C-alpha positions in Angstrom: -20.3 3.8 -11.9 -17.8 4.7 -14.6 -14.1 5.6 -14.6 -11.4 5.7 -12.0 -12.7 8.8 -10.2 -15.7 7.0 -8.7 -13.9 4.1 -7.0 -12.9 6.1 -3.9 -16.5 7.3 -3.1 -17.9 3.9 -4.1 -15.6 2.0 -1.7 -16.4 4.5 1.1 -20.1 3.7 0.7 -20.0 0.0 -0.1 -22.0 -2.4 1.9 -20.1 -5.5 2.8 -23.2 -7.6 2.5 -23.6 -6.6 -1.2 -20.1 -6.4 -2.8 -19.9 -6.0 -6.6 -17.0 -7.5 -8.6 -15.1 -4.2 -8.9 -15.2 -3.5 -5.2 -14.2 -7.1 -4.3 -11.3 -6.8 -6.8 -10.0 -3.6 -5.3 -10.3 -5.0 -1.7 -8.3 -8.1 -2.8 -5.6 -5.8 -4.2 -5.6 -3.8 -1.0 -5.2 -7.0 1.0 -2.3 -8.1 -1.2 -0.7 -4.6 -1.0 -0.8 -4.8 2.8 0.5 -8.4 2.8 3.5 -7.5 0.6 4.3 -4.4 2.7 4.1 -6.5 5.8 6.3 -9.1 4.3 9.1 -6.5 4.1 10.1 -7.0 7.7 13.0 -7.1 10.2 12.6 -9.5 13.2 12.3 -7.8 16.5 13.7 -8.5 20.0 10.9 -11.0 20.9 8.4 -12.7 18.7 7.5 -9.7 16.6 9.0 -7.8 13.7 9.3 -4.3 12.2 7.5 -4.0 8.9 6.1 -1.5 6.4 2.5 -2.7 6.7 1.4 0.7 8.2 2.3 2.4 5.0 -0.2 0.3 3.1 -2.9 0.4 5.9 -2.7 4.2 6.3 -2.6 4.8 2.5 -5.6 2.6 1.9 -7.6 4.0 4.9 -6.8 7.7 4.0 -7.6 7.2 0.3 -10.4 4.7 0.2 -12.0 4.9 3.6 -12.6 3.1 6.9 -14.0 -0.2 5.5 -11.2 -0.7 3.0 -8.5 0.2 5.5 -10.0 -2.1 8.1 -10.4 -5.1 5.8 -6.9 -4.6 4.2 -5.3 -4.0 7.6 -6.9 -7.0 9.3 -6.8 -9.6 6.6 -3.5 -8.6 4.9 -1.5 -8.3 8.1 -2.9 -11.4 9.7 -2.2 -13.4 6.6 1.4 -12.4 6.7 1.7 -13.3 10.4 0.6 -16.9 9.4 2.9 -17.0 6.3 6.0 -15.7 8.2 5.5 -18.2 11.1 4.1 -15.8 13.7 0.7 -17.5 13.6 0.1 -17.1 17.4 -0.2 -13.3 16.6 -2.7 -13.7 13.7 -5.9 -13.3 15.7 -4.5 -10.4 17.6 -3.2 -8.8 14.4 -6.5 -9.3 12.6 -8.3 -7.3 15.3 -5.6 -4.7 16.1 -4.7 -3.9 12.5 -8.3 -4.1 11.3 -9.3 -1.6 14.0 -6.3 0.6 13.2 -7.3 0.8 9.5 -10.9 1.4 10.4 -10.2 4.2 12.9 -7.7 5.9 10.6 -10.2 5.9 7.7 -13.1 7.0 9.9 -11.3 9.9 11.5 -9.6 11.1 8.2 -13.0 11.3 6.4 -14.8 13.3 9.1 -13.8 16.8 8.2 -13.1 18.2 4.7 -11.3 21.4 5.9 -7.8 21.1 7.2 -7.6 17.7 5.6 -3.8 17.4 6.1 -4.2 18.0 9.9 -7.0 15.5 10.0 -4.9 12.8 8.3 -2.1 13.4 10.9 -4.5 13.2 13.8 -6.1 10.0 12.3 -2.7 8.3 12.0 -1.7 9.3 15.6 -5.0 7.9 17.0 -4.9 4.7 14.9 -1.2 4.2 15.4 -1.5 4.6 19.2 -4.4 2.1 19.1 -2.1 -0.4 17.4 0.7 0.3 19.9 -1.7 -0.2 22.9 -3.2 -3.3 21.4 0.1 -5.0 20.8 1.5 -3.9 24.2 -1.4 -5.6 25.9 -1.2 -8.7 23.8 2.6 -9.0 24.3 2.2 -8.4 28.0 -0.3 -11.2 28.4 1.2 -13.6 25.9 4.9 -13.2 26.5 5.9 -11.0 29.4 5.4 -7.4 30.5 9.3 -7.1 30.3 9.2 -7.3 26.5 6.5 -4.6 26.1 8.8 -1.5 26.3 11.2 -2.5 23.5 8.3 -3.6 21.4 6.6 -0.2 21.8 9.6 1.4 20.1 9.2 -0.9 17.1 5.5 -0.2 16.9 6.1 3.5 17.3 8.6 3.5 14.4 6.1 1.6 12.2 3.5 4.2 13.0 5.9 7.1 12.3 7.4 5.7 9.1 3.9 4.6 7.9 2.5 8.0 8.4 5.4 9.9 6.8 5.1 7.8 3.7 1.3 7.3 3.6 0.3 11.0 3.8 2.0 12.0 0.6 1.0 8.8 -1.1 -2.7 9.3 -0.3 -2.4 12.9 -1.4 -1.2 11.9 -4.8 -3.8 9.2 -5.1 -6.5 11.7 -4.1 -5.2 13.9 -6.9 -5.2 11.0 -9.3 -8.8 10.1 -8.5 -9.9 13.6 -9.0 -10.6 14.8 -5.4 
């Protein structure tokens, strides 16, 4: 494995039980990128916050695949929940954001033709999974009354994340020689 052009395909095929140093280093960088993007936040109406984490999760999932997107989304976002004082949400975030990154990466990599349409579809499915996951968690943990305003925040995160991640992933694909 030599050069920058191979890391995309390598990470898409990597087995988590047998990580090499290069793959582990990239996954750590992706977790950090997601954590920093999530740190850029605005507190919401209840115990949640608007953040730019979806930009990182979608960019990583679209560019480097489902495993990288799932790991970065779950670990990076949950880590920020703990650091920002929202630790009650960390287990939910780990599962919801991890699944979001996994699903986006899985769907986006299925079809090579109409790649732009596939990326949009992947973000819509993964983003709605995130919205549904947090709606259920908020309904059970807080109150069903807070779900509606929170859906707006989560929808905005999905929309802004997708609008920024698609061109970013396109440029990264070009950089890595796809």
